[in-house]
Steps between C-alpha positions, in 0.01 A plus 500: 500500500274330755289672751713610797427406864482816728490500876417770751873553546574537123185692408667848516803400293319268257187708436510850634849573380471311169614686194227347294121454575409202731177309511465343839279196552387453860405129523484202728540119451147426606343750259349334194459814281868589587617168362276564186683816403845361581583364155373812327727719720796267420435544128453877534830520688674347195319733265587818704866402578703815535194728494289389800580270790231264636555423872303271728451556877363214706267668751525228758870520519520873440212679678649848528515612139133420423393644827663836416326505166167412643466164330173335604449230233727296285618472231574872522718645225673842541701676227778718645678762288783718650411362847126589495185301428362597167228239479360204678264221433349219713388155387596257231482588132613339173843573355368742231316708771808506728713613201247764406511630856885519505500673160239768598685561836836558337 
């Protein structure tokens, strides 16, 4: 399963009401580090299929969700479990570090 695109309108249903944990990547087209972690997130989405969803929110197109969470820099990753933030991380990181962060947050 590829990463899923989430909007301000779908954020509650796709993330907050998800029956499995969700990693949300707040990103933008113009953000170099965001593009660096994109392929790693796609691979992790496949690896965690059925256990963790990986969602992407474009902050330029959807400013409300990141504003509500106090996102100040991107890429910003938030892990939601049962509708609540259990961990967050800002900045690019290699795939192994992202996977380790997800594992320790679960």
